[in-house]
Structures are given as C-alpha cells and as structure tokens.
mmCIF file of the N, C-alpha and C atoms, coordinates in Angstrom:
data_MODEL
# 
_entry.id   MODEL 
# 
loop_
_atom_site.group_PDB 
_atom_site.id 
_atom_site.type_symbol 
_atom_site.label_atom_id 
_atom_site.label_alt_id 
_atom_site.label_comp_id 
_atom_site.label_asym_id 
_atom_site.label_entity_id 
_atom_site.label_seq_id 
_atom_site.pdbx_PDB_ins_code 
_atom_site.Cartn_x 
_atom_site.Cartn_y 
_atom_site.Cartn_z 
_atom_site.occupancy 
_atom_site.B_iso_or_equiv 
_atom_site.pdbx_formal_charge 
_atom_site.auth_seq_id 
_atom_site.auth_comp_id 
_atom_site.auth_asym_id 
_atom_site.auth_atom_id 
_atom_site.pdbx_PDB_model_num 
ATOM 1   N N  . MET A 1 1  ? 0.844   -1.184 0.000   1.00 0.00 ? 1  MET A N  1 
ATOM 2   C CA . MET A 1 1  ? 0.000   0.000  0.000   1.00 0.00 ? 1  MET A CA 1 
ATOM 3   C C  . MET A 1 1  ? 0.893   1.253  0.000   1.00 0.00 ? 1  MET A C  1 
ATOM 4   N N  . ARG A 1 2  ? 0.595   2.185  -0.882  1.00 0.00 ? 2  ARG A N  1 
ATOM 5   C CA . ARG A 1 2  ? 1.427   3.390  -0.974  1.00 0.00 ? 2  ARG A CA 1 
ATOM 6   C C  . ARG A 1 2  ? 0.951   4.449  0.007   1.00 0.00 ? 2  ARG A C  1 
ATOM 7   N N  . ALA A 1 3  ? 1.840   5.387  0.278   1.00 0.00 ? 3  ALA A N  1 
ATOM 8   C CA . ALA A 1 3  ? 1.528   6.483  1.208   1.00 0.00 ? 3  ALA A CA 1 
ATOM 9   C C  . ALA A 1 3  ? 0.553   7.463  0.560   1.00 0.00 ? 3  ALA A C  1 
ATOM 10  N N  . MET A 1 4  ? -0.228  8.133  1.400   1.00 0.00 ? 4  MET A N  1 
ATOM 11  C CA . MET A 1 4  ? -1.146  9.163  0.919   1.00 0.00 ? 4  MET A CA 1 
ATOM 12  C C  . MET A 1 4  ? -0.320  10.360 0.436   1.00 0.00 ? 4  MET A C  1 
ATOM 13  N N  . LEU A 1 5  ? -0.714  10.933 -0.675  1.00 0.00 ? 5  LEU A N  1 
ATOM 14  C CA . LEU A 1 5  ? 0.006   12.055 -1.283  1.00 0.00 ? 5  LEU A CA 1 
ATOM 15  C C  . LEU A 1 5  ? -0.750  13.339 -0.965  1.00 0.00 ? 5  LEU A C  1 
ATOM 16  N N  . TRP A 1 6  ? -0.340  14.020 0.109   1.00 0.00 ? 6  TRP A N  1 
ATOM 17  C CA . TRP A 1 6  ? -1.053  15.189 0.629   1.00 0.00 ? 6  TRP A CA 1 
ATOM 18  C C  . TRP A 1 6  ? -0.676  16.478 -0.089  1.00 0.00 ? 6  TRP A C  1 
ATOM 19  N N  . PHE A 1 7  ? -1.674  17.327 -0.344  1.00 0.00 ? 7  PHE A N  1 
ATOM 20  C CA . PHE A 1 7  ? -1.447  18.656 -0.898  1.00 0.00 ? 7  PHE A CA 1 
ATOM 21  C C  . PHE A 1 7  ? -0.869  19.575 0.180   1.00 0.00 ? 7  PHE A C  1 
ATOM 22  N N  . SER A 1 8  ? -0.172  20.624 -0.255  1.00 0.00 ? 8  SER A N  1 
ATOM 23  C CA . SER A 1 8  ? 0.378   21.612 0.680   1.00 0.00 ? 8  SER A CA 1 
ATOM 24  C C  . SER A 1 8  ? -0.742  22.349 1.413   1.00 0.00 ? 8  SER A C  1 
ATOM 25  N N  . SER A 1 9  ? -1.854  22.551 0.746   1.00 0.00 ? 9  SER A N  1 
ATOM 26  C CA . SER A 1 9  ? -3.066  23.091 1.376   1.00 0.00 ? 9  SER A CA 1 
ATOM 27  C C  . SER A 1 9  ? -4.259  22.571 0.580   1.00 0.00 ? 9  SER A C  1 
ATOM 28  N N  . PRO A 1 10 ? -5.392  22.340 1.249   1.00 0.00 ? 10 PRO A N  1 
ATOM 29  C CA . PRO A 1 10 ? -6.552  21.776 0.555   1.00 0.00 ? 10 PRO A CA 1 
ATOM 30  C C  . PRO A 1 10 ? -7.171  22.739 -0.449  1.00 0.00 ? 10 PRO A C  1 
ATOM 31  N N  . VAL A 1 11 ? -7.862  22.171 -1.406  1.00 0.00 ? 11 VAL A N  1 
ATOM 32  C CA . VAL A 1 11 ? -8.584  22.946 -2.423  1.00 0.00 ? 11 VAL A CA 1 
ATOM 33  C C  . VAL A 1 11 ? -10.080 22.794 -2.128  1.00 0.00 ? 11 VAL A C  1 
ATOM 34  N N  . PRO A 1 12 ? -10.777 23.906 -1.850  1.00 0.00 ? 12 PRO A N  1 
ATOM 35  C CA . PRO A 1 12 ? -12.215 23.827 -1.547  1.00 0.00 ? 12 PRO A CA 1 
ATOM 36  C C  . PRO A 1 12 ? -13.045 23.755 -2.838  1.00 0.00 ? 12 PRO A C  1 
ATOM 37  N N  . VAL A 1 13 ? -13.856 22.713 -2.949  1.00 0.00 ? 13 VAL A N  1 
ATOM 38  C CA . VAL A 1 13 ? -14.698 22.579 -4.139  1.00 0.00 ? 13 VAL A CA 1 
ATOM 39  C C  . VAL A 1 13 ? -16.164 22.440 -3.738  1.00 0.00 ? 13 VAL A C  1 
ATOM 40  N N  . LYS A 1 14 ? -17.015 22.875 -4.637  1.00 0.00 ? 14 LYS A N  1 
ATOM 41  C CA . LYS A 1 14 ? -18.457 22.788 -4.425  1.00 0.00 ? 14 LYS A CA 1 
ATOM 42  C C  . LYS A 1 14 ? -18.902 21.334 -4.543  1.00 0.00 ? 14 LYS A C  1 
ATOM 43  N N  . THR A 1 15 ? -20.011 21.028 -3.878  1.00 0.00 ? 15 THR A N  1 
ATOM 44  C CA . THR A 1 15 ? -20.621 19.710 -4.004  1.00 0.00 ? 15 THR A CA 1 
ATOM 45  C C  . THR A 1 15 ? -22.034 19.892 -4.547  1.00 0.00 ? 15 THR A C  1 
ATOM 46  N N  . LYS A 1 16 ? -22.725 18.789 -4.767  1.00 0.00 ? 16 LYS A N  1 
ATOM 47  C CA . LYS A 1 16 ? -24.097 18.870 -5.258  1.00 0.00 ? 16 LYS A CA 1 
ATOM 48  C C  . LYS A 1 16 ? -25.048 19.364 -4.175  1.00 0.00 ? 16 LYS A C  1 
ATOM 49  N N  . GLN A 1 17 ? -24.612 19.302 -2.918  1.00 0.00 ? 17 GLN A N  1 
ATOM 50  C CA . GLN A 1 17 ? -25.423 19.812 -1.816  1.00 0.00 ? 17 GLN A CA 1 
ATOM 51  C C  . GLN A 1 17 ? -25.179 21.313 -1.681  1.00 0.00 ? 17 GLN A C  1 
ATOM 52  N N  . ILE A 1 18 ? -26.227 22.098 -1.737  1.00 0.00 ? 18 ILE A N  1 
ATOM 53  C CA . ILE A 1 18 ? -26.114 23.551 -1.650  1.00 0.00 ? 18 ILE A CA 1 
ATOM 54  C C  . ILE A 1 18 ? -25.473 23.946 -0.322  1.00 0.00 ? 18 ILE A C  1 
ATOM 55  N N  . GLY A 1 19 ? -24.468 24.802 -0.409  1.00 0.00 ? 19 GLY A N  1 
ATOM 56  C CA . GLY A 1 19 ? -23.801 25.301 0.780   1.00 0.00 ? 19 GLY A CA 1 
ATOM 57  C C  . GLY A 1 19 ? -22.765 24.367 1.382   1.00 0.00 ? 19 GLY A C  1 
ATOM 58  N N  . VAL A 1 20 ? -22.541 23.214 0.757   1.00 0.00 ? 20 VAL A N  1 
ATOM 59  C CA . VAL A 1 20 ? -21.568 22.253 1.286   1.00 0.00 ? 20 VAL A CA 1 
ATOM 60  C C  . VAL A 1 20 ? -20.312 22.287 0.427   1.00 0.00 ? 20 VAL A C  1 
ATOM 61  N N  . THR A 1 21 ? -19.181 22.459 1.089   1.00 0.00 ? 21 THR A N  1 
ATOM 62  C CA . THR A 1 21 ? -17.887 22.495 0.415   1.00 0.00 ? 21 THR A CA 1 
ATOM 63  C C  . THR A 1 21 ? -17.086 21.264 0.803   1.00 0.00 ? 21 THR A C  1 
ATOM 64  N N  . ARG A 1 22 ? -16.404 20.670 -0.150  1.00 0.00 ? 22 ARG A N  1 
ATOM 65  C CA . ARG A 1 22 ? -15.502 19.561 0.123   1.00 0.00 ? 22 ARG A CA 1 
ATOM 66  C C  . ARG A 1 22 ? -14.075 20.080 0.067   1.00 0.00 ? 22 ARG A C  1 
ATOM 67  N N  . MET A 1 23 ? -13.313 19.807 1.096   1.00 0.00 ? 23 MET A N  1 
ATOM 68  C CA . MET A 1 23 ? -11.909 20.194 1.141   1.00 0.00 ? 23 MET A CA 1 
ATOM 69  C C  . MET A 1 23 ? -11.084 19.032 0.599   1.00 0.00 ? 23 MET A C  1 
ATOM 70  N N  . VAL A 1 24 ? -10.569 19.194 -0.607  1.00 0.00 ? 24 VAL A N  1 
ATOM 71  C CA . VAL A 1 24 ? -9.783  18.145 -1.259  1.00 0.00 ? 24 VAL A CA 1 
ATOM 72  C C  . VAL A 1 24 ? -8.321  18.348 -0.869  1.00 0.00 ? 24 VAL A C  1 
ATOM 73  N N  . SER A 1 25 ? -7.776  17.385 -0.144  1.00 0.00 ? 25 SER A N  1 
ATOM 74  C CA . SER A 1 25 ? -6.456  17.590 0.450   1.00 0.00 ? 25 SER A CA 1 
ATOM 75  C C  . SER A 1 25 ? -5.380  16.617 -0.010  1.00 0.00 ? 25 SER A C  1 
ATOM 76  N N  . ASN A 1 26 ? -5.707  15.736 -0.960  1.00 0.00 ? 26 ASN A N  1 
ATOM 77  C CA . ASN A 1 26 ? -4.686  14.807 -1.444  1.00 0.00 ? 26 ASN A CA 1 
ATOM 78  C C  . ASN A 1 26 ? -4.981  14.368 -2.872  1.00 0.00 ? 26 ASN A C  1 
ATOM 79  N N  . VAL A 1 27 ? -4.012  13.720 -3.466  1.00 0.00 ? 27 VAL A N  1 
ATOM 80  C CA . VAL A 1 27 ? -4.107  13.317 -4.875  1.00 0.00 ? 27 VAL A CA 1 
ATOM 81  C C  . VAL A 1 27 ? -5.259  12.346 -5.099  1.00 0.00 ? 27 VAL A C  1 
ATOM 82  N N  . ASP A 1 28 ? -5.429  11.369 -4.220  1.00 0.00 ? 28 ASP A N  1 
ATOM 83  C CA . ASP A 1 28 ? -6.509  10.393 -4.386  1.00 0.00 ? 28 ASP A CA 1 
ATOM 84  C C  . ASP A 1 28 ? -7.883  11.060 -4.341  1.00 0.00 ? 28 ASP A C  1 
ATOM 85  N N  . ALA A 1 29 ? -8.070  11.977 -3.394  1.00 0.00 ? 29 ALA A N  1 
ATOM 86  C CA . ALA A 1 29 ? -9.347  12.684 -3.279  1.00 0.00 ? 29 ALA A CA 1 
ATOM 87  C C  . ALA A 1 29 ? -9.601  13.553 -4.505  1.00 0.00 ? 29 ALA A C  1 
ATOM 88  N N  . ALA A 1 30 ? -8.537  14.161 -5.032  1.00 0.00 ? 30 ALA A N  1 
ATOM 89  C CA . ALA A 1 30 ? -8.679  14.987 -6.235  1.00 0.00 ? 30 ALA A CA 1 
ATOM 90  C C  . ALA A 1 30 ? -9.114  14.122 -7.417  1.00 0.00 ? 30 ALA A C  1 
ATOM 91  N N  . ALA A 1 31 ? -8.475  12.982 -7.588  1.00 0.00 ? 31 ALA A N  1 
ATOM 92  C CA . ALA A 1 31 ? -8.830  12.083 -8.690  1.00 0.00 ? 31 ALA A CA 1 
ATOM 93  C C  . ALA A 1 31 ? -10.273 11.607 -8.551  1.00 0.00 ? 31 ALA A C  1 
ATOM 94  N N  . GLU A 1 32 ? -10.664 11.269 -7.338  1.00 0.00 ? 32 GLU A N  1 
ATOM 95  C CA . GLU A 1 32 ? -12.036 10.833 -7.069  1.00 0.00 ? 32 GLU A CA 1 
ATOM 96  C C  . GLU A 1 32 ? -13.031 11.947 -7.392  1.00 0.00 ? 32 GLU A C  1 
ATOM 97  N N  . GLU A 1 33 ? -12.701 13.162 -6.985  1.00 0.00 ? 33 GLU A N  1 
ATOM 98  C CA . GLU A 1 33 ? -13.569 14.312 -7.235  1.00 0.00 ? 33 GLU A CA 1 
ATOM 99  C C  . GLU A 1 33 ? -13.698 14.586 -8.726  1.00 0.00 ? 33 GLU A C  1 
ATOM 100 N N  . LEU A 1 34 ? -12.596 14.528 -9.445  1.00 0.00 ? 34 LEU A N  1 
ATOM 101 C CA . LEU A 1 34 ? -12.627 14.786 -10.894 1.00 0.00 ? 34 LEU A CA 1 
ATOM 102 C C  . LEU A 1 34 ? -13.582 13.840 -11.613 1.00 0.00 ? 34 LEU A C  1 
ATOM 103 N N  . LEU A 1 35 ? -13.673 12.610 -11.152 1.00 0.00 ? 35 LEU A N  1 
ATOM 104 C CA . LEU A 1 35 ? -14.548 11.629 -11.802 1.00 0.00 ? 35 LEU A CA 1 
ATOM 105 C C  . LEU A 1 35 ? -16.025 11.944 -11.625 1.00 0.00 ? 35 LEU A C  1 
ATOM 106 N N  . THR A 1 36 ? -16.364 12.834 -10.690 1.00 0.00 ? 36 THR A N  1 
ATOM 107 C CA . THR A 1 36 ? -17.771 13.189 -10.471 1.00 0.00 ? 36 THR A CA 1 
ATOM 108 C C  . THR A 1 36 ? -18.216 14.379 -11.308 1.00 0.00 ? 36 THR A C  1 
ATOM 109 N N  . TRP A 1 37 ? -17.269 15.080 -11.926 1.00 0.00 ? 37 TRP A N  1 
ATOM 110 C CA . TRP A 1 37 ? -17.600 16.278 -12.681 1.00 0.00 ? 37 TRP A CA 1 
ATOM 111 C C  . TRP A 1 37 ? -18.126 15.930 -14.067 1.00 0.00 ? 37 TRP A C  1 
ATOM 112 N N  . GLU A 1 38 ? -19.078 16.730 -14.537 1.00 0.00 ? 38 GLU A N  1 
ATOM 113 C CA . GLU A 1 38 ? -19.689 16.477 -15.836 1.00 0.00 ? 38 GLU A CA 1 
ATOM 114 C C  . GLU A 1 38 ? -18.861 17.026 -16.990 1.00 0.00 ? 38 GLU A C  1 
ATOM 115 N N  . ASN A 1 39 ? -18.198 18.167 -16.792 1.00 0.00 ? 39 ASN A N  1 
ATOM 116 C CA . ASN A 1 39 ? -17.423 18.790 -17.866 1.00 0.00 ? 39 ASN A CA 1 
ATOM 117 C C  . ASN A 1 39 ? -16.004 18.232 -17.897 1.00 0.00 ? 39 ASN A C  1 
ATOM 118 N N  . HIS A 1 40 ? -15.629 17.671 -19.038 1.00 0.00 ? 40 HIS A N  1 
ATOM 119 C CA . HIS A 1 40 ? -14.309 17.061 -19.186 1.00 0.00 ? 40 HIS A CA 1 
ATOM 120 C C  . HIS A 1 40 ? -13.498 17.792 -20.246 1.00 0.00 ? 40 HIS A C  1 
ATOM 121 N N  . GLY A 1 41 ? -13.194 19.054 -19.976 1.00 0.00 ? 41 GLY A N  1 
ATOM 122 C CA . GLY A 1 41 ? -12.418 19.867 -20.903 1.00 0.00 ? 41 GLY A CA 1 
ATOM 123 C C  . GLY A 1 41 ? -10.921 19.655 -20.747 1.00 0.00 ? 41 GLY A C  1 
ATOM 124 N N  . PRO A 1 42 ? -10.137 20.488 -21.403 1.00 0.00 ? 42 PRO A N  1 
ATOM 125 C CA . PRO A 1 42 ? -8.676  20.322 -21.381 1.00 0.00 ? 42 PRO A CA 1 
ATOM 126 C C  . PRO A 1 42 ? -8.049  20.476 -19.990 1.00 0.00 ? 42 PRO A C  1 
ATOM 127 N N  . LYS A 1 43 ? -8.573  21.371 -19.172 1.00 0.00 ? 43 LYS A N  1 
ATOM 128 C CA . LYS A 1 43 ? -8.016  21.527 -17.821 1.00 0.00 ? 43 LYS A CA 1 
ATOM 129 C C  . LYS A 1 43 ? -8.371  20.322 -16.954 1.00 0.00 ? 43 LYS A C  1 
ATOM 130 N N  . TRP A 1 44 ? -9.557  19.765 -17.159 1.00 0.00 ? 44 TRP A N  1 
ATOM 131 C CA . TRP A 1 44 ? -9.954  18.542 -16.460 1.00 0.00 ? 44 TRP A CA 1 
ATOM 132 C C  . TRP A 1 44 ? -8.998  17.411 -16.833 1.00 0.00 ? 44 TRP A C  1 
ATOM 133 N N  . ARG A 1 45 ? -8.742  17.264 -18.134 1.00 0.00 ? 45 ARG A N  1 
ATOM 134 C CA . ARG A 1 45 ? -7.843  16.200 -18.612 1.00 0.00 ? 45 ARG A CA 1 
ATOM 135 C C  . ARG A 1 45 ? -6.441  16.385 -18.045 1.00 0.00 ? 45 ARG A C  1 
ATOM 136 N N  . ALA A 1 46 ? -5.963  17.634 -18.017 1.00 0.00 ? 46 ALA A N  1 
ATOM 137 C CA . ALA A 1 46 ? -4.632  17.918 -17.473 1.00 0.00 ? 46 ALA A CA 1 
ATOM 138 C C  . ALA A 1 46 ? -4.572  17.555 -15.985 1.00 0.00 ? 46 ALA A C  1 
ATOM 139 N N  . ALA A 1 47 ? -5.656  17.818 -15.257 1.00 0.00 ? 47 ALA A N  1 
ATOM 140 C CA . ALA A 1 47 ? -5.698  17.476 -13.833 1.00 0.00 ? 47 ALA A CA 1 
ATOM 141 C C  . ALA A 1 47 ? -5.690  15.968 -13.625 1.00 0.00 ? 47 ALA A C  1 
ATOM 142 N N  . VAL A 1 48 ? -6.455  15.258 -14.430 1.00 0.00 ? 48 VAL A N  1 
ATOM 143 C CA . VAL A 1 48 ? -6.457  13.792 -14.354 1.00 0.00 ? 48 VAL A CA 1 
ATOM 144 C C  . VAL A 1 48 ? -5.049  13.260 -14.625 1.00 0.00 ? 48 VAL A C  1 
ATOM 145 N N  . ASP A 1 49 ? -4.435  13.749 -15.688 1.00 0.00 ? 49 ASP A N  1 
ATOM 146 C CA . ASP A 1 49 ? -3.075  13.304 -16.037 1.00 0.00 ? 49 ASP A CA 1 
ATOM 147 C C  . ASP A 1 49 ? -2.080  13.619 -14.927 1.00 0.00 ? 49 ASP A C  1 
ATOM 148 N N  . ALA A 1 50 ? -2.203  14.804 -14.315 1.00 0.00 ? 50 ALA A N  1 
ATOM 149 C CA . ALA A 1 50 ? -1.287  15.203 -13.239 1.00 0.00 ? 50 ALA A CA 1 
ATOM 150 C C  . ALA A 1 50 ? -1.483  14.337 -11.998 1.00 0.00 ? 50 ALA A C  1 
ATOM 151 N N  . CYS A 1 51 ? -2.719  13.980 -11.695 1.00 0.00 ? 51 CYS A N  1 
ATOM 152 C CA . CYS A 1 51 ? -2.987  13.098 -10.554 1.00 0.00 ? 51 CYS A CA 1 
ATOM 153 C C  . CYS A 1 51 ? -2.408  11.704 -10.800 1.00 0.00 ? 51 CYS A C  1 
ATOM 154 N N  . ILE A 1 52 ? -2.575  11.206 -12.010 1.00 0.00 ? 52 ILE A N  1 
ATOM 155 C CA . ILE A 1 52 ? -2.013  9.896  -12.353 1.00 0.00 ? 52 ILE A CA 1 
ATOM 156 C C  . ILE A 1 52 ? -0.497  9.933  -12.253 1.00 0.00 ? 52 ILE A C  1 
ATOM 157 N N  . ALA A 1 53 ? 0.111   10.987 -12.782 1.00 0.00 ? 53 ALA A N  1 
ATOM 158 C CA . ALA A 1 53 ? 1.575   11.110 -12.743 1.00 0.00 ? 53 ALA A CA 1 
ATOM 159 C C  . ALA A 1 53 ? 2.078   11.167 -11.297 1.00 0.00 ? 53 ALA A C  1 
ATOM 160 N N  . ALA A 1 54 ? 1.391   11.930 -10.444 1.00 0.00 ? 54 ALA A N  1 
ATOM 161 C CA . ALA A 1 54 ? 1.805   12.015 -9.041  1.00 0.00 ? 54 ALA A CA 1 
ATOM 162 C C  . ALA A 1 54 ? 1.676   10.655 -8.358  1.00 0.00 ? 54 ALA A C  1 
ATOM 163 N N  . ALA A 1 55 ? 0.586   9.959  -8.639  1.00 0.00 ? 55 ALA A N  1 
ATOM 164 C CA . ALA A 1 55 ? 0.368   8.644  -8.033  1.00 0.00 ? 55 ALA A CA 1 
ATOM 165 C C  . ALA A 1 55 ? 1.415   7.628  -8.495  1.00 0.00 ? 55 ALA A C  1 
ATOM 166 N N  . GLU A 1 56 ? 1.844   7.759  -9.742  1.00 0.00 ? 56 GLU A N  1 
ATOM 167 C CA . GLU A 1 56 ? 2.848   6.832  -10.292 1.00 0.00 ? 56 GLU A CA 1 
ATOM 168 C C  . GLU A 1 56 ? 4.271   7.235  -9.943  1.00 0.00 ? 56 GLU A C  1 
ATOM 169 N N  . GLY A 1 57 ? 4.437   8.436  -9.371  1.00 0.00 ? 57 GLY A N  1 
ATOM 170 C CA . GLY A 1 57 ? 5.767   8.900  -9.007  1.00 0.00 ? 57 GLY A CA 1 
ATOM 171 C C  . GLY A 1 57 ? 6.524   9.568  -10.135 1.00 0.00 ? 57 GLY A C  1 
ATOM 172 N N  . THR A 1 58 ? 5.850   9.823  -11.249 1.00 0.00 ? 58 THR A N  1 
ATOM 173 C CA . THR A 1 58 ? 6.494   10.500 -12.383 1.00 0.00 ? 58 THR A CA 1 
ATOM 174 C C  . THR A 1 58 ? 6.181   11.987 -12.416 1.00 0.00 ? 58 THR A C  1 
ATOM 175 N N  . GLY A 1 59 ? 5.289   12.429 -11.532 1.00 0.00 ? 59 GLY A N  1 
ATOM 176 C CA . GLY A 1 59 ? 4.932   13.835 -11.417 1.00 0.00 ? 59 GLY A CA 1 
ATOM 177 C C  . GLY A 1 59 ? 4.943   14.226 -9.954  1.00 0.00 ? 59 GLY A C  1 
ATOM 178 N N  . THR A 1 60 ? 4.760   15.517 -9.693  1.00 0.00 ? 60 THR A N  1 
ATOM 179 C CA . THR A 1 60 ? 4.801   15.979 -8.308  1.00 0.00 ? 60 THR A CA 1 
ATOM 180 C C  . THR A 1 60 ? 3.400   16.183 -7.747  1.00 0.00 ? 60 THR A C  1 
ATOM 181 N N  . ILE A 1 61 ? 3.321   16.129 -6.441  1.00 0.00 ? 61 ILE A N  1 
ATOM 182 C CA . ILE A 1 61 ? 2.057   16.380 -5.755  1.00 0.00 ? 61 ILE A CA 1 
ATOM 183 C C  . ILE A 1 61 ? 1.625   17.826 -5.994  1.00 0.00 ? 61 ILE A C  1 
ATOM 184 N N  . GLU A 1 62 ? 2.575   18.749 -5.968  1.00 0.00 ? 62 GLU A N  1 
ATOM 185 C CA . GLU A 1 62 ? 2.242   20.168 -6.160  1.00 0.00 ? 62 GLU A CA 1 
ATOM 186 C C  . GLU A 1 62 ? 1.715   20.420 -7.577  1.00 0.00 ? 62 GLU A C  1 
ATOM 187 N N  . ASN A 1 63 ? 2.262   19.761 -8.578  1.00 0.00 ? 63 ASN A N  1 
ATOM 188 C CA . ASN A 1 63 ? 1.733   19.911 -9.941  1.00 0.00 ? 63 ASN A CA 1 
ATOM 189 C C  . ASN A 1 63 ? 0.306   19.371 -10.027 1.00 0.00 ? 63 ASN A C  1 
ATOM 190 N N  . ALA A 1 64 ? 0.044   18.270 -9.325  1.00 0.00 ? 64 ALA A N  1 
ATOM 191 C CA . ALA A 1 64 ? -1.311  17.712 -9.301  1.00 0.00 ? 64 ALA A CA 1 
ATOM 192 C C  . ALA A 1 64 ? -2.271  18.697 -8.640  1.00 0.00 ? 64 ALA A C  1 
ATOM 193 N N  . ARG A 1 65 ? -1.840  19.326 -7.545  1.00 0.00 ? 65 ARG A N  1 
ATOM 194 C CA . ARG A 1 65 ? -2.686  20.310 -6.855  1.00 0.00 ? 65 ARG A CA 1 
ATOM 195 C C  . ARG A 1 65 ? -2.974  21.504 -7.759  1.00 0.00 ? 65 ARG A C  1 
ATOM 196 N N  . LYS A 1 66 ? -1.930  22.019 -8.403  1.00 0.00 ? 66 LYS A N  1 
ATOM 197 C CA . LYS A 1 66 ? -2.107  23.177 -9.287  1.00 0.00 ? 66 LYS A CA 1 
ATOM 198 C C  . LYS A 1 66 ? -3.050  22.848 -10.442 1.00 0.00 ? 66 LYS A C  1 
ATOM 199 N N  . ALA A 1 67 ? -2.902  21.674 -11.017 1.00 0.00 ? 67 ALA A N  1 
ATOM 200 C CA . ALA A 1 67 ? -3.765  21.270 -12.131 1.00 0.00 ? 67 ALA A CA 1 
ATOM 201 C C  . ALA A 1 67 ? -5.204  21.076 -11.658 1.00 0.00 ? 67 ALA A C  1 
ATOM 202 N N  . PHE A 1 68 ? -5.361  20.493 -10.470 1.00 0.00 ? 68 PHE A N  1 
ATOM 203 C CA . PHE A 1 68 ? -6.704  20.302 -9.912  1.00 0.00 ? 68 PHE A CA 1 
ATOM 204 C C  . PHE A 1 68 ? -7.361  21.649 -9.629  1.00 0.00 ? 68 PHE A C  1 
ATOM 205 N N  . LEU A 1 69 ? -6.606  22.580 -9.063  1.00 0.00 ? 69 LEU A N  1 
ATOM 206 C CA . LEU A 1 69 ? -7.111  23.925 -8.783  1.00 0.00 ? 69 LEU A CA 1 
ATOM 207 C C  . LEU A 1 69 ? -7.539  24.610 -10.083 1.00 0.00 ? 69 LEU A C  1 
ATOM 208 N N  . ALA A 1 70 ? -6.728  24.511 -11.123 1.00 0.00 ? 70 ALA A N  1 
ATOM 209 C CA . ALA A 1 70 ? -7.069  25.122 -12.419 1.00 0.00 ? 70 ALA A CA 1 
ATOM 210 C C  . ALA A 1 70 ? -8.333  24.495 -12.999 1.00 0.00 ? 70 ALA A C  1 
ATOM 211 N N  . ALA A 1 71 ? -8.464  23.181 -12.872 1.00 0.00 ? 71 ALA A N  1 
ATOM 212 C CA . ALA A 1 71 ? -9.653  22.495 -13.380 1.00 0.00 ? 71 ALA A CA 1 
ATOM 213 C C  . ALA A 1 71 ? -10.891 22.912 -12.585 1.00 0.00 ? 71 ALA A C  1 
ATOM 214 N N  . ALA A 1 72 ? -10.737 23.047 -11.272 1.00 0.00 ? 72 ALA A N  1 
ATOM 215 C CA . ALA A 1 72 ? -11.867 23.469 -10.432 1.00 0.00 ? 72 ALA A CA 1 
ATOM 216 C C  . ALA A 1 72 ? -12.338 24.868 -10.835 1.00 0.00 ? 72 ALA A C  1 
ATOM 217 N N  . LYS A 1 73 ? -11.394 25.766 -11.069 1.00 0.00 ? 73 LYS A N  1 
ATOM 218 C CA . LYS A 1 73 ? -11.748 27.122 -11.514 1.00 0.00 ? 73 LYS A CA 1 
ATOM 219 C C  . LYS A 1 73 ? -12.436 27.074 -12.873 1.00 0.00 ? 73 LYS A C  1 
ATOM 220 N N  . ALA A 1 74 ? -11.860 26.345 -13.821 1.00 0.00 ? 74 ALA A N  1 
ATOM 221 C CA . ALA A 1 74 ? -12.404 26.275 -15.189 1.00 0.00 ? 74 ALA A CA 1 
ATOM 222 C C  . ALA A 1 74 ? -13.801 25.665 -15.224 1.00 0.00 ? 74 ALA A C  1 
ATOM 223 N N  . ASN A 1 75 ? -14.081 24.746 -14.296 1.00 0.00 ? 75 ASN A N  1 
ATOM 224 C CA . ASN A 1 75 ? -15.384 24.066 -14.283 1.00 0.00 ? 75 ASN A CA 1 
ATOM 225 C C  . ASN A 1 75 ? -16.382 24.718 -13.346 1.00 0.00 ? 75 ASN A C  1 
ATOM 226 N N  . GLY A 1 76 ? -15.996 25.860 -12.748 1.00 0.00 ? 76 GLY A N  1 
ATOM 227 C CA . GLY A 1 76 ? -16.904 26.532 -11.828 1.00 0.00 ? 76 GLY A CA 1 
ATOM 228 C C  . GLY A 1 76 ? -17.126 25.746 -10.545 1.00 0.00 ? 76 GLY A C  1 
ATOM 229 N N  . MET A 1 77 ? -16.167 24.902 -10.186 1.00 0.00 ? 77 MET A N  1 
ATOM 230 C CA . MET A 1 77 ? -16.308 24.059 -9.003  1.00 0.00 ? 77 MET A CA 1 
ATOM 231 C C  . MET A 1 77 ? -15.551 24.592 -7.794  1.00 0.00 ? 77 MET A C  1 
ATOM 232 N N  . LEU A 1 78 ? -14.726 25.613 -7.970  1.00 0.00 ? 78 LEU A N  1 
ATOM 233 C CA . LEU A 1 78 ? -13.969 26.159 -6.867  1.00 0.00 ? 78 LEU A CA 1 
ATOM 234 C C  . LEU A 1 78 ? -14.924 26.886 -5.919  1.00 0.00 ? 78 LEU A C  1 
ATOM 235 N N  . SER A 1 79 ? -14.833 26.577 -4.659  1.00 0.00 ? 79 SER A N  1 
ATOM 236 C CA . SER A 1 79 ? -15.706 27.182 -3.664  1.00 0.00 ? 79 SER A CA 1 
ATOM 237 C C  . SER A 1 79 ? -14.977 28.331 -2.968  1.00 0.00 ? 79 SER A C  1 
ATOM 238 N N  . GLY A 1 80 ? -15.623 29.456 -2.805  1.00 0.00 ? 80 GLY A N  1 
ATOM 239 C CA . GLY A 1 80 ? -15.009 30.591 -2.141  1.00 0.00 ? 80 GLY A CA 1 
ATOM 240 C C  . GLY A 1 80 ? -13.987 31.276 -3.034  1.00 0.00 ? 80 GLY A C  1 
ATOM 241 N N  . GLY A 1 81 ? -12.972 31.871 -2.387  1.00 0.00 ? 81 GLY A N  1 
ATOM 242 C CA . GLY A 1 81 ? -11.933 32.585 -3.120  1.00 0.00 ? 81 GLY A CA 1 
ATOM 243 C C  . GLY A 1 81 ? -10.891 31.639 -3.674  1.00 0.00 ? 81 GLY A C  1 
ATOM 244 N N  . SER A 1 82 ? -9.714  32.149 -3.930  1.00 0.00 ? 82 SER A N  1 
ATOM 245 C CA . SER A 1 82 ? -8.660  31.326 -4.468  1.00 0.00 ? 82 SER A CA 1 
ATOM 246 C C  . SER A 1 82 ? -8.097  30.447 -3.367  1.00 0.00 ? 82 SER A C  1 
ATOM 247 N N  . ALA A 1 83 ? -7.533  29.317 -3.768  1.00 0.00 ? 83 ALA A N  1 
ATOM 248 C CA . ALA A 1 83 ? -6.973  28.369 -2.793  1.00 0.00 ? 83 ALA A CA 1 
ATOM 249 C C  . ALA A 1 83 ? -5.483  28.290 -2.935  1.00 0.00 ? 83 ALA A C  1 
# 
C-alpha cells in the first residue's frame, strides 16, 4: 500500500449539496472528485493526467494540486476565493 500524497493546502470545491464544500487535500481525493464532474475539458484532462503522474511517481504532488485547482476554476467548481 502506498503512502497518501497530501497537498500543501486543501482545495475547496463545491458539491451537489447547496452550501456544502468539500476540502480536497490529497491526490486520491482529487482524482475521485474529478470523476464526479460532468465537464471534461482540457483543464480537467490535465488534472487527471497530473494526478495519475503524481500517483505513479512520475509527477509531483504540487503539480497535481495546481492542475486540480485550475480544473476546479475552469469548471466553476472552486468554492469561495482562491486556494
């Protein structure tokens, strides 16, 4: 079993429940969250690829976080201000 790949700080994303925010704090949670989104544009794809790379050890956790944050912004899923 591999170690959890934690983000430097969590990324707050909207959920289907009004007023409920999910704090995504690691690569696995980000990948899981991405699979629930309906829009699969280029930033979404880049985030998926970055999460896979981080999980495989060929990419960094910080790159996965940055890509996930960009995808959340592009898909209107970022909750609150910038993360």
